[in-house]
All heavy atoms as an XYZ file, in Angstrom:
629
protein
N      39.981     79.761     99.921
C      39.515     80.935    100.615
C      38.145     81.301    100.197
O      37.777     81.243     99.072
C      40.517     82.093    100.419
C      40.254     83.344    101.130
S      41.348     84.704    100.792
C      42.912     84.170    101.326
N      37.274     81.530    101.163
C      35.868     81.887    100.881
C      35.756     83.218    100.189
O      36.630     84.107    100.346
C      35.033     81.860    102.114
O      35.285     82.978    102.839
N      34.706     83.439     99.485
C      34.485     84.746     98.810
C      34.375     85.840     99.862
O      34.866     86.922     99.694
C      33.298     84.662     97.946
C      33.118     85.915     97.123
C      32.229     85.773     95.830
O      32.062     84.614     95.459
O      31.865     86.756     95.301
N      33.689     85.588    100.988
C      33.550     86.657    102.024
C      34.891     86.990    102.613
O      35.212     88.219    102.781
C      32.584     86.142    103.116
N      35.707     86.035    102.856
C      37.076     86.295    103.414
C      37.897     87.049    102.304
O      38.637     87.966    102.657
C      37.796     85.042    103.822
C      39.177     85.220    104.337
C      39.277     86.163    105.531
C      39.784     83.831    104.735
N      37.822     86.676    101.099
C      38.528     87.341     99.968
C      38.126     88.762     99.899
O      38.993     89.631     99.794
C      38.267     86.625     98.630
O      38.653     85.272     98.669
N      36.879     89.087    100.032
C      36.393     90.469     99.923
C      36.890     91.266    101.130
O      37.214     92.451    101.093
C      34.949     90.521     99.752
C      34.497     90.022     98.406
C      33.050     90.310     98.082
N      32.738     89.667     96.830
C      33.089     90.111     95.604
N      33.793     91.205     95.535
N      32.759     89.551     94.516
N      36.892     90.627    102.355
C      37.421     91.312    103.507
C      38.817     91.647    103.449
O      39.308     92.733    103.745
C      37.147     90.476    104.797
N      39.619     90.745    102.926
C      41.088     90.948    102.776
C      41.351     92.039    101.768
O      42.120     92.898    101.974
C      41.836     89.630    102.409
C      43.290     89.892    101.949
C      41.831     88.642    103.546
N      40.628     92.011    100.575
C      40.727     93.027     99.577
C      40.396     94.429    100.112
O      40.879     95.427     99.633
C      39.808     92.675     98.401
N      39.473     94.514    101.083
C      39.054     95.821    101.616
C      39.946     96.282    102.761
O      39.787     97.438    103.233
C      37.589     95.711    102.104
N      40.883     95.505    103.138
C      41.775     95.825    104.272
C      42.809     96.951    103.821
O      43.482     96.786    102.762
C      42.546     94.630    104.803
O      41.584     93.682    105.240
C      43.447     94.968    105.967
N      42.949     97.946    104.629
C      43.932     99.005    104.326
C      45.260     98.660    105.042
O      45.306     98.497    106.219
C      43.428    100.382    104.932
C      42.167    100.921    104.297
C      42.457    101.828    103.136
O      43.570    102.297    103.038
O      41.509    102.101    102.394
N      46.301     98.448    104.246
C      47.609     98.125    104.783
C      48.272     99.432    105.245
O      48.021    100.508    104.686
C      48.498     97.448    103.766
C      47.980     96.029    103.334
C      48.942     95.534    102.229
C      47.973     95.083    104.515
N      49.177     99.352    106.229
C      49.899    100.531    106.679
C      50.698    101.113    105.489
O      51.166    100.313    104.654
C      50.794    100.065    107.806
C      50.282     98.764    108.178
C      49.557     98.175    107.030
N      50.857    102.432    105.447
C      51.674    102.969    104.321
C      53.132    102.587    104.454
O      53.639    102.415    105.574
C      51.557    104.542    104.339
O      52.068    105.038    105.478
N      53.773    102.402    103.358
C      55.210    102.084    103.367
C      55.582    100.557    103.543
O      56.692    100.210    103.592
N      54.528     99.778    103.688
C      54.783     98.326    103.860
C      55.282     97.725    102.610
O      54.816     98.091    101.497
C      53.509     97.574    104.404
C      53.868     96.194    104.875
C      52.465     97.522    103.335
C      52.812     95.482    105.678
N      56.303     96.902    102.664
C      56.865     96.169    101.535
C      56.601     94.722    101.624
O      56.713     94.159    102.682
C      58.396     96.418    101.372
C      58.706     97.888    101.178
C      60.259     98.018    101.131
C      60.622     99.454    100.917
N      62.099     99.634    100.952
N      56.279     94.086    100.487
C      55.947     92.667    100.528
C      57.134     91.853    101.056
O      56.989     90.895    101.763
C      55.436     92.183     99.129
C      54.736     90.838     99.283
C      56.577     92.150     98.106
C      54.027     90.391     98.150
N      58.359     92.258    100.793
C      59.586     91.543    101.230
C      59.729     91.671    102.762
O      60.509     90.897    103.348
C      60.785     91.920    100.476
C      61.168     93.358    100.599
C      60.678     94.181     99.403
O      59.775     93.762     98.693
O      61.257     95.200     99.152
N      59.058     92.631    103.384
C      59.180     92.741    104.846
C      58.240     91.833    105.612
O      58.386     91.670    106.823
C      58.857     94.244    105.241
C      59.882     95.208    104.759
O      61.040     94.768    104.521
O      59.548     96.390    104.645
N      57.311     91.205    104.889
C      56.352     90.350    105.599
C      57.052     88.994    105.879
O      57.921     88.568    105.101
C      55.143     90.036    104.632
C      54.305     91.247    104.310
C      53.171     90.851    103.357
C      53.676     91.901    105.533
N      56.781     88.452    106.997
C      57.328     87.174    107.441
C      56.476     86.001    106.917
O      55.621     85.582    107.545
C      57.427     87.166    108.995
C      58.165     85.937    109.482
O      58.870     85.254    108.715
N      57.967     85.554    110.733
N      56.893     85.508    105.753
C      56.173     84.453    105.093
C      56.499     83.108    105.735
O      57.674     82.895    106.043
C      56.485     84.405    103.607
C      56.009     85.638    102.859
C      56.802     86.703    102.558
C      54.711     86.011    102.445
N      56.037     87.615    101.904
C      54.754     87.214    101.831
C      53.529     85.272    102.533
C      53.615     87.795    101.280
C      52.426     85.852    101.952
C      52.488     87.117    101.374
N      55.537     82.201    105.917
C      55.872     80.977    106.611
C      56.592     79.937    105.763
O      57.230     79.006    106.355
C      54.462     80.367    106.949
C      53.530     80.982    105.960
C      54.111     82.370    105.629
N      56.613     80.137    104.455
C      57.328     79.150    103.606
C      58.043     79.923    102.511
O      57.799     81.105    102.267
C      56.286     78.215    102.881
C      55.242     77.635    103.782
S      55.466     75.978    104.439
C      55.986     75.007    103.097
N      58.897     79.222    101.726
C      59.665     79.886    100.679
C      58.762     80.117     99.416
O      59.072     80.941     98.536
C      60.925     79.097    100.248
C      61.925     79.229    101.319
N      62.704     80.413    101.439
C      62.448     78.425    102.229
C      63.602     80.270    102.396
N      63.410     79.000    102.895
N      57.679     79.424     99.350
C      56.755     79.593     98.226
C      55.370     79.215     98.691
O      55.223     78.479     99.642
C      57.127     78.781     96.957
O      57.097     77.398     97.292
N      54.348     79.713     97.981
C      52.983     79.418     98.413
C      52.098     79.626     97.198
O      52.392     80.371     96.253
C      52.528     80.256     99.529
C      52.601     81.784     99.430
C      51.210     82.316     99.184
C      53.111     82.394    100.752
N      50.920     79.024     97.267
C      49.858     79.185     96.317
C      48.603     79.499     97.103
O      48.208     78.815     98.005
C      49.584     77.867     95.533
C      48.398     78.010     94.563
C      50.863     77.432     94.824
N      47.939     80.636     96.678
C      46.685     81.049     97.330
C      45.516     80.775     96.363
O      45.679     81.232     95.172
C      46.693     82.491     97.727
C      47.721     82.925     98.824
C      47.779     84.427     98.906
C      47.474     82.276    100.064
N      44.502     80.201     96.773
C      43.404     79.972     95.935
C      42.230     80.890     96.301
O      41.955     81.105     97.429
N      41.692     81.492     95.239
C      40.584     82.445     95.446
C      39.354     82.014     94.617
O      39.519     81.365     93.602
C      40.962     83.809     94.989
C      42.053     84.448     95.829
C      43.387     84.326     95.484
C      41.749     85.218     96.913
C      44.404     84.927     96.293
C      42.739     85.792     97.704
C      44.120     85.639     97.397
N      38.155     82.393     95.059
C      36.957     82.102     94.243
C      37.093     82.744     92.887
O      37.500     83.913     92.731
C      35.841     82.683     95.035
C      36.323     82.768     96.472
C      37.834     83.036     96.338
N      36.821     82.032     91.870
C      36.981     82.511     90.479
C      36.147     83.730     90.160
O      36.630     84.721     89.590
C      36.628     81.448     89.518
C      37.012     81.721     88.141
C      36.807     80.550     87.177
O      36.284     79.459     87.640
N      37.248     80.675     85.919
N      34.956     83.799     90.750
C      34.063     84.973     90.516
C      34.623     86.224     91.125
O      34.669     87.335     90.598
C      32.636     84.695     91.086
C      31.710     85.856     90.816
C      30.355     85.483     91.202
N      30.299     85.496     92.688
C      29.131     85.433     93.411
N      28.025     85.319     92.778
N      29.202     85.463     94.697
N      35.263     86.076     92.385
C      35.865     87.260     93.050
C      37.023     87.751     92.214
O      37.205     88.945     91.990
C      36.404     86.814     94.434
C      37.263     87.803     95.098
C      36.764     88.889     95.665
C      38.692     87.547     95.063
C      37.707     89.851     96.207
C      39.525     88.501     95.637
C      39.059     89.666     96.209
N      37.892     86.877     91.732
C      39.080     87.298     90.984
C      38.624     87.960     89.657
O      39.249     88.946     89.279
C      39.970     86.136     90.690
C      40.638     85.551     91.948
S      41.685     86.658     92.790
C      43.253     86.374     91.877
N      37.635     87.446     89.067
C      37.130     88.088     87.854
C      36.643     89.491     88.050
O      36.900     90.418     87.344
C      36.011     87.180     87.171
C      35.597     87.559     85.831
C      36.671     87.611     84.769
C      34.493     86.610     85.354
N      35.875     89.704     89.186
C      35.322     90.973     89.545
C      36.451     91.964     90.024
O      36.536     93.094     89.744
C      34.283     90.864     90.573
C      33.030     90.211     90.066
C      32.041     89.962     91.211
O      32.324     89.965     92.374
N      30.753     89.669     90.768
N      37.413     91.373     90.841
C      38.370     92.215     91.508
C      39.502     92.583     90.517
O      40.018     93.759     90.555
C      38.955     91.495     92.698
C      39.827     92.369     93.576
C      39.245     93.387     94.408
C      41.231     92.175     93.630
C      40.075     94.120     95.212
C      42.000     92.947     94.460
C      41.420     93.875     95.209
O      42.210     94.709     95.996
N      40.035     91.627     89.759
C      41.149     91.871     88.836
C      40.761     91.903     87.399
O      41.598     92.393     86.616
C      42.150     90.661     88.999
C      42.838     90.519     90.363
C      43.732     89.279     90.371
C      43.674     91.707     90.701
N      39.562     91.482     87.043
C      39.146     91.447     85.656
C      39.887     90.297     84.923
O      39.948     90.352     83.702
N      40.401     89.377     85.615
C      41.034     88.157     85.030
C      40.394     86.908     85.409
O      39.906     86.787     86.559
C      42.511     88.155     85.443
C      43.421     89.371     85.138
C      44.750     89.259     85.797
C      43.547     89.451     83.637
N      40.308     85.956     84.539
C      39.721     84.677     84.777
C      40.748     83.732     85.344
O      41.233     82.856     84.715
C      39.065     84.132     83.491
C      38.215     82.874     83.737
O      37.805     82.658     84.883
O      37.945     82.184     82.734
N      41.169     83.983     86.581
C      42.120     83.202     87.251
C      41.634     82.891     88.689
O      40.724     83.523     89.149
C      43.529     83.903     87.449
C      44.116     84.234     86.073
C      43.367     85.217     88.239
N      42.181     81.895     89.361
C      41.778     81.629     90.706
C      42.979     81.311     91.680
O      42.699     81.037     92.822
C      40.677     80.494     90.780
S      41.260     78.963     90.022
N      44.156     81.358     91.138
C      45.320     81.120     92.033
C      46.335     82.172     91.925
O      46.535     82.801     90.846
C      46.009     79.800     91.636
C      45.126     78.608     91.875
C      44.466     77.981     90.850
C      45.018     78.046     93.144
C      43.669     76.869     91.085
C      44.197     76.984     93.372
C      43.557     76.396     92.346
O      42.765     75.293     92.573
N      47.028     82.534     93.066
C      48.116     83.458     93.034
C      49.292     82.680     93.554
O      49.212     82.076     94.636
C      47.836     84.654     93.988
C      49.048     85.582     94.110
C      46.589     85.454     93.439
N      50.393     82.731     92.877
C      51.576     82.010     93.250
C      52.666     83.061     93.679
O      52.797     84.117     93.142
C      52.276     81.290     92.054
C      51.319     80.307     91.421
C      50.368     80.637     90.389
C      51.287     78.973     91.864
C      49.574     79.762     89.812
C      50.427     78.063     91.270
C      49.539     78.428     90.275
N      53.427     82.682     94.766
C      54.521     83.551     95.248
C      55.626     82.663     95.627
O      55.459     81.593     96.142
C      54.031     84.480     96.391
N      56.865     83.153     95.470
C      58.011     82.370     95.950
C      59.249     83.295     96.072
O      59.323     84.328     95.476
N      60.126     82.951     96.928
C      61.334     83.647     97.218
C      62.412     83.175     96.185
O      62.647     81.986     96.011
C      61.927     83.388     98.562
C      60.978     83.953     99.629
C      61.673     83.945    101.012
N      60.772     84.466    102.033
C      60.679     85.775    102.337
N      61.389     86.699    101.650
N      59.843     86.233    103.207
N      62.949     84.151     95.438
C      63.861     83.831     94.349
C      65.114     84.714     94.503
O      65.132     85.777     95.178
C      63.177     84.132     92.991
C      61.934     83.483     92.689
C      61.250     84.135     91.482
C      62.106     82.017     92.537
N      66.204     84.256     93.867
C      67.403     85.030     93.892
C      67.172     86.294     92.947
O      66.261     86.301     92.082
C      68.563     84.233     93.307
O      68.279     83.782     92.057
N      67.949     87.332     93.154
C      67.839     88.462     92.374
C      68.000     88.228     90.902
O      68.865     87.389     90.522
C      68.842     89.585     92.845
N      67.294     88.950     90.069
C      67.471     88.808     88.634
C      66.203     88.363     87.906
O      65.149     88.295     88.520
N      66.292     88.148     86.572
C      65.169     87.789     85.807
C      64.821     86.268     85.952
O      65.711     85.500     86.078
C      65.556     88.117     84.370
C      67.057     87.968     84.373
C      67.499     88.392     85.733
N      63.546     85.986     85.892
C      63.103     84.559     86.025
C      62.002     84.367     84.987
O      61.117     85.198     84.733
C      62.552     84.241     87.382
C      63.625     84.438     88.455
N      64.513     83.440     88.739
C      63.989     85.480     89.224
C      65.319     83.834     89.701
N      65.004     85.043     90.048
N      61.900     83.131     84.514
C      60.925     82.723     83.507
C      60.405     81.279     83.956
O      61.241     80.470     84.280
C      61.438     82.727     82.106
C      60.340     82.357     81.078
C      60.857     82.490     79.676
N      61.192     83.890     79.284
C      60.293     84.798     78.926
N      59.023     84.563     78.998
N      60.654     86.048     78.619
N      59.143     81.030     83.885
C      58.619     79.700     84.173
C      59.148     78.615     83.202
O      59.065     78.801     81.982
C      57.112     79.703     84.135
O      56.600     78.404     84.301
N      59.673     77.570     83.749
C      60.059     76.418     82.888
C      58.840     75.680     82.394
O      58.926     74.962     81.399
C      60.942     75.420     83.743
C      62.268     76.015     84.117
C      62.890     75.013     84.977
N      62.237     74.869     86.247
C      62.697     74.271     87.317
N      63.802     73.673     87.256
N      61.962     74.294     88.431
N      57.730     75.736     83.151
C      56.547     74.985     82.808
C      55.519     75.647     81.945
O      54.716     75.032     81.286
C      55.889     74.496     84.104
C      56.857     73.823     85.039
N      57.310     72.534     84.793
C      57.404     74.242     86.164
C      58.196     72.204     85.829
N      58.217     73.276     86.606
N      55.642     77.000     81.944
C      54.719     77.812     81.097
C      55.519     78.770     80.291
O      55.797     79.895     80.587
C      53.712     78.601     82.018
C      53.025     77.735     83.034
C      52.685     79.340     81.154
C      52.197     78.423     84.072
N      55.965     78.287     79.133
C      56.910     79.032     78.282
C      56.383     80.408     77.815
O      57.154     81.388     77.567
C      57.219     78.132     77.101
C      56.107     77.072     77.112
C      55.622     77.025     78.527
N      55.067     80.547     77.687
C      54.504     81.846     77.275
C      54.259     82.857     78.393
O      53.877     83.989     78.156
C      53.121     81.599     76.543
C      52.107     80.856     77.327
C      51.284     81.500     78.213
C      52.060     79.450     77.167
C      50.399     80.768     78.939
C      51.113     78.723     77.888
C      50.302     79.437     78.800
N      54.501     82.423     79.697
C      54.336     83.343     80.782
C      55.439     84.456     80.715
O      56.485     84.275     80.220
C      54.500     82.572     82.088
N      55.108     85.608     81.238
C      56.027     86.738     81.210
C      57.234     86.498     82.093
O      57.155     85.819     83.112
C      55.212     87.909     81.602
C      54.165     87.347     82.432
C      53.847     85.976     81.896
N      58.314     87.050     81.708
C      59.499     87.062     82.567
C      59.250     88.009     83.785
O      58.621     89.059     83.625
C      60.756     87.544     81.790
C      62.005     87.485     82.559
C      63.174     87.866     81.718
O      63.487     89.046     81.638
O      63.816     86.946     81.118
N      59.718     87.604     84.943
C      59.557     88.495     86.116
C      60.929     88.851     86.594
O      61.908     88.117     86.402
C      58.753     87.790     87.248
C      59.446     86.480     87.658
C      57.267     87.613     86.830
C      58.792     85.858     88.947
N      61.050     89.972     87.196
C      62.292     90.433     87.742
C      62.246     90.528     89.278
O      61.314     91.135     89.827
C      62.656     91.911     87.159
C      63.941     92.476     87.616
C      65.125     91.906     86.983
O      64.980     91.446     85.852
O      66.249     91.896     87.547
N      63.181     89.919     89.975
C      63.226     89.942     91.406
C      64.290     90.933     91.783
O      65.374     90.848     91.313
C      63.556     88.586     92.023
O      62.586     87.642     91.545
C      63.539     88.640     93.524
N      63.926     92.056     92.429
C      64.878     93.119     92.688
C      66.118     92.845     93.553
O      67.164     93.352     93.377
C      63.969     94.274     93.305
C      62.839     93.573     93.856
C      62.639     92.307     93.026
N      65.873     91.945     94.547
C      66.968     91.558     95.464
C      66.716     90.179     95.946
O      65.634     89.633     95.890
C      67.067     92.610     96.637
O      65.811     92.575     97.370
N      67.815     89.529     96.552
C      67.662     88.208     97.081
C      66.572     88.173     98.168
O      66.437     89.127     98.932
C      68.978     87.771     97.685
C      69.979     87.350     96.617
O      69.536     87.139     95.530
O      71.193     87.333     96.984
N      65.748     87.124     98.147
C      64.777     86.777     99.124
C      63.599     87.688     98.992
O      62.701     87.753     99.913
C      65.356     86.896    100.535
C      66.199     85.706    100.797
O      66.039     84.590    100.296
N      67.300     85.982    101.546
N      63.449     88.571     98.008
C      62.251     89.267     97.786
C      61.265     88.471     97.008
O      61.592     87.863     95.994
C      62.508     90.600     96.990
N      60.020     88.437     97.469
C      59.010     87.542     96.738
C      58.746     88.131     95.327
O      58.678     89.362     95.162
C      57.774     87.716     97.550
C      58.222     88.190     98.896
C      59.468     88.976     98.662
N      58.688     87.241     94.425
C      58.344     87.665     93.011
C      56.901     87.929     92.921
O      56.119     87.298     93.693
C      58.775     86.538     92.071
N      56.568     88.892     92.091
C      55.100     89.224     91.900
C      54.764     89.187     90.517
O      55.506     89.403     89.635
C      54.841     90.620     92.487
C      55.298     90.750     93.954
C      54.901     92.075     94.463
N      55.726     93.157     94.236
C      56.917     93.375     94.847
N      57.384     92.469     95.634
N      57.633     94.423     94.582
């Protein structure tokens, strides 16, 4: 994703009350790539990818990154954040 598009998306006002699980995602998981400079300025983190996936309800931990934090999915088919 280009830096200009990243900044435009970040400036977009979503309707109030929208829930991420209400969005119609095209796949069960996805990886979004962002310009590293944008993420550093916007989030204050030196990252460039955002991962999302539909998981069953309950706690989840990465098998591949053992030091990553555990995430909690509140209900079935809700995207983890």
